[in-house]
N, C-alpha and C positions, 0 to 999 in steps of 0.2 A: 504494500500500500504506500503510495508515494506521499510524502509529507506528513506521515503519521508520527507523532511524538507525544510522550506523556511522562509524568513522574510517578514511579511506582510507590507502593506503600512503605518502602524502606527509604524513600527519598532519592532514588537513583533515576537518572534520565534513561529512557530506552526508546528505540524505534521498532522493536520486534513485537509483532502481534502475539506470538507465542509467549513472550514474557508478560504481556498484558493478561493473557488468559491464566498463566501460572499465578499472577498476582491476585486474580479473582479467587483462586483457591486459598491463598494466604489470608485474604480478607475474610473468607468464609470460616476458616479454622480459628481466626481471632474473634469471631462472633460479630464482626462489623456489618456483614451482609448475610442474608439467608441463602440456602442452597439453591432455591429457585432462581434468585437473581444472578448468582454466580454462573449457573448453567445457561441462562438466557444470554448473558453477556458473551459467554464462550460461543454460543450458537450464532450470535450476530456477527462474530468475527470469523466464522467458518470452522470452528473447532468443537470437539466434544470433550467435556470435562468430567472425569470420574471423581466425585467428591470424597469417596473413601480413600483412594490411593493418591489423588492429585495428578494422575496420568492425563495427558492431553493428546488427542489425536485429531488430525486434519479430517474434515468431513469430505 
């Protein structure tokens, strides 16, 4: 994705969509977002997120 940039939950800059999806799992484990939100964000980015293991796969 061209021009994609964000700051993850640890305060680091990233341009990787996979890093963003992994960050959703960190936020879920920390209790900051619910599982449905984490999975929906992953799906919007074209990934599948396993909440139990943190594994991400490209759709």
